[in-house]
KOLGU-188020 format. One record per residue (C-alpha): x, y, z. Coordinates in pm, whole numbers, plus 50000, padded with zeros to 5 digits. Layout:
BEGIN
XYZ
...
***
This chain:
BEGIN
677471710392106
680501726191928
679361706791655
682651714891471
684931692491712
683061662391535
684281667391169
687511678091237
690071647891168
691681629991488
695501628891491
696541591091407
693161572491367
693531564391036
697161547491126
695741527291376
692711514691210
695011509790904
696781485391113
693621466491252
692891457490880
696131447690798
695921421891096
692181418790992
693021405490621
695701382190736
692751360890942
690931360390606
693551333790478
694231317690851
697231315790992
698451279490953
700331288890711
700791328090623
701681339590281
704161370690290
701261395890265
699491380190598
703081381890751
703161419890656
699771424490795
701231408091125
704261427891143
702011455791124
699881450791372
703371445691595
704411479791485
701971500891577
701871487591940
705711495391953
705761521692226
703471502292461
704011476192721
702751452892443
705671453692214
707811427092271
705101399792325
702951413792017
706581411591805
707201376991932
703721368491836
703821381391516
707131363791398
705551332991536
702501336091359
704041344491032
706061316791071
702751292891109
704101281591480
701741303391676
700521286991999
697591301792228
700051328292419
700551341492077
696801345791957
696201358892233
698911385392226
698051393991888
694241400191974
695481421292270
696971444092097
694731446791847
691671452592135
694411480692277
694671497391905
690941496291884
691071507592270
693001536892135
690801548291872
687791545792156
689511572592350
690741595992103
686881598991972
685491598992328
688101627892396
686381647192091
682991636292178
683751650992511
684801682592385
682211690292179
679721682792437
681661701492714
681691670192917
683801658493238
684781620093292
686201609493608
689381593793641
689261554393647
690631527893859
691261492693732
689871463893962
692101439794084
691871407493884
690251374794048
691421342993960
689211319293803
687881287993950
689751255493827
686481248293628
686101280993466
689671276893394
689401244193182
686101256392997
687781290092918
691081271492809
688371248592578
687121282892432
690621294992375
691581264792205
688851264491965
689141300691885
693091296391812
691911263591564
689651296791414
692381316591374
694491289691186
691821281890975
691011317190892
687561330890756
687791311190421
688921277790605
685861275790830
683731246790761
680841227390980
683011203491106
685371233091277
682631257291364
680401226391552
683431226691781
682151253091991
678841238092045
679971214592329
682031242292478
678761265992488
676741241692645
678801233092940
679371269793002
675851284192995
674661266193359
677371290393532
675981326193512
680051338593554
680501324893200
676991330193051
678361363892894
681701345392718
678751315092615
676461339292484
679201356192258
680761321292118
677271308692082
676441337991864
679951339791706
679421302691575
675791308391468
677151334191246
680021312791064
677991283891077
675681303290857
678501312590592
679931277390609
681751269190359
684261300690412
685841291890060
682871298789884
682141333890028
682351362689776
682301391990073
682611383790464
682311405890752
685981407290794
686351437691068
683221424391246
684441385891296
687921396791392
685931419691662
684131386291773
687351367791762
689721389091981
686951397492222
686051361292249
689461354392288
690371379192556
687221370092757
689071336492839
691401353093051
691131351293451
689331379693538
688601394993248
685391396493342
685561407893695
684741443793771
684971462194107
682331460394342
679101482494231
678181515094435
674921525394531
672531552594373
670601569894592
668411601094414
666481613094147
666631594193805
665801617493477
664691596693170
666321608692858
665061584492638
665251541592538
667421526792282
665651492492144
667751464892062
666241435491892
667021400591770
665561371691651
665321355891983
665841382492191
664831422192304
666511444892516
665671480292611
668161501792741
667241533992915
669571566292879
669141590593197
670451620493409
670931605593789
671041634994026
672661621694372
670611628794688
673611642594861
673731670294617
676711658594435
677231663994039
674661647593828
675941620493601
675141599393332
673841565593379
671841536693205
669251508093290
669031477893083
666271446393055
666401420192864
664501392692751
664241363492499
661791362592261
659941343191971
660881356291625
657421364791503
657131382691838
658121424691686
658581456691654
655921473991963
655251437592051
658091433492240
657011457092528
654811433992666
657811412792706
659861437092859
657131462393067
657041432493329
660471431293438
661221468593446
659031496893630
661131522193480
659611515493134
656141528493264
657801562993354
659671565893087
656451565692874
654271581593127
656951613293148
658441610193498
661271606193704
661931579093964
663151581594305
666081553494329
666981541594704
670331522094726
670251514194359
673031488994264
675381511193989
678571500393847
681531527793761
680751521993389
676991541893495
675021509293469
672081508193707
671751466693863
668001475893841
665311462694108
662371475394120
661941472594462
664391499094508
663141525094271
659451545094303
657621565594046
658271605094097
657271637993962
656701643993601
660241648493442
659641662393084
663361643392915
663631679092708
663661697992961
666091675293130
668341675192831
668141712292808
668681720493208
670941689793341
672341671793028
674991694692943
676201695093375
676101655293422
679401639093396
680331606493175
680851576393331
684161555493290
684341527393013
685581495793103
688581483792916
687171455392687
684351477092602
686531504792477
685771499992090
684311527591845
681141502991782
680261509992151
680401544892149
676621556292263
676651589292415
673311609092499
673811644692330
671201672992276
670751692491966
668521720491889
668071752791659
669131726391333
667971726591012
667411693190822
668301681090483
668981654390267
672071646490083
672611617089853
669681599590047
671551607490421
669661630090656
671231657290808
671211680491133
673101714191010
674191727691306
675341760791340
676891757691003
678071721691029
676391690090910
675931659691158
674361629891002
671461612191089
671611577291143
667481571391066
668041534491009
668411526091392
665351548091473
663151517791637
660241505091491
658811500291883
657411531491921
655851563291740
659151578491645
659631575691247
661931589991015
659201614890891
659191630091244
662741632491253
662771650190904
660111678391069
661891678191400
663831713591518
664901695891855
666421660691868
667881636392199
669871611692057
673131588192073
676381603191910
677861572091771
680881567591528
680451545891229
682041539390874
684631573890955
682341594491094
679951607291372
676441601891359
672951608891548
671011580391644
667281598791757
665861589692060
663111617592091
662391648091859
660561680491881
658411686491619
655501705791467
651861688291433
649191704991313
650771738091405
651321726991749
654811718191938
655371678292023
657671658192140
657731624291971
659991595192196
661091563192034
659971546892395
656411562592418
654651528292433
656941516492685
654381516592919
651651510592734
649521534092472
646431544692332
647891549392037
646211532791757
649301519591602
650361509391926
647541489292005
647401472191645
650671460591694
650371451992040
647491431291957
649461411191695
652211400591906
649581387592177
647661369091878
651381354691791
652161345392140
649041325992178
649221308791927
652611299792006
651451287792356
648851267792199
651191246091971
653391244392247
650661227492541
649821204592175
653171193592211
653411187292574
650301165892568
651751144492250
***
């Protein structure tokens, strides 16, 4: 890793983010009766895309919105301009990441848009109408009556698998807003996050926005690197990052495989594995340090394996750190779908070693070749044996390179450290397939007890 490139400034990045912030500030007060400062924010967004195909539509949308006369098409244009700016930030940062990691990325081909069915179009239009009302009211103008308008749309969308992605986003967004009502009483609000959710939800209502090209197939050897665990009060996901070596001998590439499940809010930490484990044999292979042999496994252009246990079988032992040292640098990275181009979504597998560890103002740093790289220890999952203390005592790390608050950070997935004068590897997904570790066994038992109690209570309710 040429870590020096991660700390050098990126041309135009600050200006692009400033234009995004200006527009986000306009959404705070709402666009029903914009004030001069809000109009200036709208103009700044339009000016930032003046040299792009969006120029005319963004300029018209900014003018109409500044006059309080914006319609659905104008709000869509503003959302598209904002997404384009953040997409340009994403692309500039990813170029820097690829340079630092010495990684190549294939050229992408855009999928042909697919016309929406009439029923789907009607529901998308209803969602778009609610999002327009939100933009007019602004975050300071939200109330329970306005936010509850999403409920009927979400209920109609959820039964349709093709609309579940939009429905989940709208549902979560509405829940966040409802928890913050009334907006006029808020002292602080997540301005960029809500603008992110609003603009993404708006663009997902467009015909063909969620369509992708037909997936290819993957036949060959899968070498896991680590597991990233995402946990919410009512859902959990395990995302395995890996290197795939095609059976035909072509260039290895980076891929991901994920499994998601609903969960009770009482099942936390290591307990989530017993919910995730039955749905993906890959988790056992990660825990055991094995490769997987794939046969015709569907894979998207973005590198996501559409996992099916019937198309995979356990392979030979495969040490993740050996994979990182030998295969990671040579693996090509997948393309990124247009709507996924956002700096917050950057999560690139990297390998660091030979660093020294220090703390500065409470932040853990890896000093690599004299350059500090911040460690996002808060992202270390609590569902495994990897701890911030193990990270601090490490000498090698497999992690995900992320970008947050203007700097690159590393989220550790696994580290090599010394325990009783012996080098050992500690993986965040070490308990994924089961464990004899005392702490892991205790956590899973607690989760099992919680699930048994919930089932018993549910049974009583049903009997009544």
